[in-house]
TITI-845634 format. One record per residue (C-alpha): x, y, z; chain; residue in one letter; residue number from 1. Coordinates in pm, whole numbers, plus 50000, padded with zeros to 5 digits. Layout:
! TITI-845634
X,Y,Z,A,A,NUM
...
END
This chain:
! TITI-845634
84224,80364,60772,A,M,1
84529,80597,60769,A,S,2
84633,80783,60414,A,F,3
85011,80734,60553,A,L,4
85246,80409,60514,A,R,5
85404,80290,60793,A,R,6
85723,80479,60812,A,P,7
86100,80327,60894,A,T,8
86208,80410,61279,A,W,9
86434,80547,61093,A,F,10
86261,80808,60895,A,A,11
86048,80926,61233,A,V,12
86393,80978,61401,A,A,13
86569,81170,61093,A,L,14
86219,81388,61068,A,T,15
86155,81446,61412,A,V,16
86501,81550,61482,A,A,17
86543,81786,61173,A,G,18
86173,81928,61297,A,V,19
86326,81982,61680,A,L,20
86663,82132,61552,A,V,21
86509,82356,61305,A,F,22
86194,82506,61542,A,T,23
86472,82547,61845,A,R,24
86753,82723,61576,A,L,25
86424,82974,61499,A,G,26
86331,83042,61881,A,V,27
86741,83136,61944,A,W,28
86682,83390,61610,A,Q,29
86364,83530,61761,A,L,30
86545,83569,62100,A,D,31
86829,83726,61922,A,R,32
86610,83975,61774,A,A,33
86457,84056,62137,A,A,34
86783,84106,62315,A,E,35
86905,84357,61986,A,K,36
86563,84490,62043,A,D,37
86670,84606,62387,A,E,38
87019,84655,62304,A,L,39
86907,84982,62079,A,L,40
86601,85068,62308,A,R,41
86909,85101,62609,A,R,42
87133,85326,62384,A,Y,43
86788,85568,62239,A,A,44
86715,85560,62627,A,A,45
87046,85679,62761,A,A,46
87081,85961,62483,A,S,47
86765,86117,62645,A,E,48
86868,86075,62987,A,A,49
86941,86329,63270,A,P,50
87340,86329,63345,A,V,51
87428,86154,63679,A,E,52
87709,86126,63910,A,P,53
87962,85924,63752,A,F,54
88010,85755,64170,A,A,55
87670,85664,64221,A,S,56
87712,85422,63928,A,V,57
88100,85374,63894,A,A,58
88126,85001,64067,A,E,59
87751,84881,64041,A,A,60
87634,84975,63710,A,P,61
87286,84926,63679,A,P,62
87211,84635,63458,A,A,63
86943,84687,63278,A,D,64
87026,85098,63143,A,R,65
87315,85276,63033,A,Y,66
87327,85614,63218,A,P,67
87490,85910,63078,A,R,68
87760,86036,63314,A,V,69
88010,86307,63414,A,E,70
88328,86276,63529,A,L,71
88659,86516,63614,A,S,72
89017,86402,63603,A,G,73
89297,86348,63380,A,V,74
89385,86144,63072,A,Y,75
89661,85872,63177,A,L,76
90023,85947,62975,A,P,77
90137,85758,62771,A,G,78
89867,85459,62693,A,H,79
89629,85412,62394,A,R,80
89437,85084,62268,A,Y,81
89394,85103,61950,A,V,82
89081,84849,61836,A,L,83
89185,84770,61458,A,D,84
88960,84627,61158,A,D,85
88612,84860,61286,A,Q,86
88356,84996,61062,A,T,87
88138,85291,61031,A,R,88
87949,85428,60721,A,A,89
88116,85159,60528,A,G,90
88434,85281,60625,A,Q,91
88710,85031,60780,A,V,92
88928,85201,61146,A,G,93
88964,85203,61468,A,V,94
88872,85322,61765,A,H,95
89105,85452,62073,A,V,96
89073,85395,62435,A,F,97
89254,85617,62678,A,V,98
89223,85540,63065,A,P,99
89090,85803,63285,A,F,100
89166,85919,63622,A,L,101
88885,86041,63777,A,P,102
89000,86359,64030,A,K,103
89069,86161,64392,A,G,104
89013,85838,64239,A,D,105
89255,85535,64198,A,N,106
89078,85330,63992,A,H,107
89053,85420,63631,A,A,108
88786,85447,63379,A,V,109
88865,85321,62980,A,L,110
88757,85621,62766,A,V,111
88614,85534,62402,A,D,112
88740,85870,62238,A,L,113
88506,85751,61913,A,G,114
88629,85667,61553,A,F,115
88919,85772,61295,A,L,116
88882,85620,60939,A,P,117
89182,85442,60770,A,R,118
89438,85688,60567,A,E,119
89461,85492,60219,A,A,120
89502,85121,60359,A,G,121
89711,85264,60663,A,S,122
89656,85324,61019,A,P,123
89544,85680,61088,A,P,124
89703,85965,61293,A,R,125
89609,85975,61629,A,L,126
89631,86344,61763,A,P,127
89740,86424,62120,A,P,128
89551,86291,62408,A,V,129
89475,86645,62631,A,P,130
89730,86661,62951,A,E,131
89506,86882,63152,A,A,132
89284,86827,63390,A,P,133
88967,86822,63190,A,T,134
88565,86697,63238,A,T,135
88382,86415,63001,A,V,136
88078,86323,62982,A,R,137
87885,86035,62792,A,G,138
87765,85719,62796,A,L,139
87868,85435,63084,A,Y,140
87823,85063,62891,A,V,141
87993,84753,62856,A,P,142
88270,84684,62694,A,P,143
88271,84583,62329,A,P,144
88168,84214,62283,A,G,145
88449,83930,62271,A,V,146
88468,83725,61961,A,G,147
88716,83449,61899,A,V,148
89045,83561,62036,A,R,149
89310,83348,61821,A,L,150
89615,83465,62005,A,G,151
89500,83753,62185,A,G,152
89621,84127,62205,A,D,153
89960,84026,62326,A,R,154
89983,84364,62534,A,L,155
90300,84260,62714,A,P,156
90497,84255,62400,A,E,157
90417,84550,62269,A,Q,158
90610,84890,62371,A,K,159
90527,85225,62277,A,G,160
90275,85427,62436,A,P,161
90033,85262,62160,A,D,162
89890,84914,62125,A,K,163
89719,84754,61887,A,S,164
89437,84538,61983,A,V,165
89188,84311,61854,A,V,166
88952,84314,62102,A,Y,167
88882,84489,62453,A,V,168
88963,84325,62769,A,D,169
88891,84519,63095,A,L,170
89142,84226,63290,A,T,171
89413,84273,63081,A,E,172
89425,84632,63004,A,V,173
89431,84671,63374,A,A,174
89728,84414,63405,A,A,175
89888,84604,63107,A,D,176
89832,84951,63334,A,L,177
89884,84829,63636,A,H,178
89584,85015,63773,A,R,179
89240,84857,63875,A,S,180
88908,85016,63595,A,L,181
88582,85031,63620,A,Y,182
88376,84747,63497,A,P,183
88256,84918,63196,A,R,184
88417,85198,62956,A,V,185
88278,85523,62868,A,L,186
88145,85631,62527,A,L,187
88264,86005,62511,A,L,188
87915,86252,62363,A,D,189
87959,86362,62052,A,G,190
88227,86703,61980,A,D,191
88223,86919,61665,A,P,192
88560,87005,61752,A,S,193
88706,86669,61721,A,T,194
88801,86477,61459,A,I,195
88683,86182,61617,A,Y,196
88352,86059,61502,A,A,197
88152,85938,61788,A,R,198
87781,85835,61676,A,E,199
87694,85533,61936,A,W,200
87466,85334,61800,A,T,201
87537,84967,61823,A,P,202
87708,84790,61523,A,A,203
87473,84473,61573,A,V,204
87290,84274,61337,A,M,205
86905,84453,61257,A,P,206
86632,84269,61480,A,P,207
86435,84219,61136,A,A,208
86762,84023,61013,A,R,209
86726,83814,61317,A,H,210
86366,83746,61229,A,R,211
86357,83695,60866,A,A,212
86590,83433,60978,A,Y,213
86395,83281,61183,A,A,214
86091,83265,60942,A,F,215
86357,83074,60746,A,Q,216
86420,82777,61005,A,W,217
86058,82771,61079,A,F,218
85983,82694,60707,A,T,219
86260,82470,60701,A,F,220
86101,82218,61010,A,A,221
85748,82315,60858,A,L,222
85933,82165,60514,A,A,223
86052,81853,60689,A,A,224
85684,81741,60789,A,V,225
85552,81801,60414,A,V,226
85830,81600,60314,A,I,227
85770,81309,60559,A,F,228
85455,81345,60454,A,I,229
85486,81307,60043,A,L,230
85734,81015,60057,A,L,231
85493,80781,60314,A,H,232
85157,80880,60154,A,R,233
84971,80601,60012,A,K,234
84895,80609,59665,A,R,235
84572,80581,59510,A,R,236
84497,80241,59354,A,R,237
84356,80257,59037,A,P,238
83998,80105,58979,A,P,239
83938,79733,58925,A,H,240
84005,79621,58646,A,G,241
84179,79946,58488,A,T,242
84443,79850,58221,A,P,243
END
């Protein structure tokens, strides 16, 4: 004989839906943890990788790694894109992107010069960009992810050499430059002579936290089953003759 009372269809449907939703959310968090593990692995591997020619990966960068490259050329004058509301080690500041034109090339690559903290709540003063031909080296990676755009960067409305952006969209930057851009950005290697901070650990939620959230969702799924059982468990009848 079953130890459960016959449940209503609504109770069954509600429990099944809850278990499916909670389980799916748990699996999604595990997938996100795996993505973050892979992202951190790529950055760690890139920091130890040998330098390779930029031309070999410029147009078609490998999907499974972030190569370290070296290229010579000049920074394009009069263009700096300031990515605002960035954080590093508890400080709020900006990342400064400048287009770089490789020698003998018509396509530019957007270079992340690094992080500068705000000064007493005000935007930092940006040092001048080198004008002479130079050689740069760094990681060739996808541009920062774009979240909710909330109206966009409005680049055409901004005048002057420094333009504030809330996300990095290479298509919009290329239109503003009137020049084609390569599909990734360059994160410059560290340099003790610069005021820019260049520690390229991705600012993402740690994989362990995603796994903790996954455990939480799986616990909710189990709790839905337990609650269903407790609500529909048959009560034991008292012995015959018990007052």
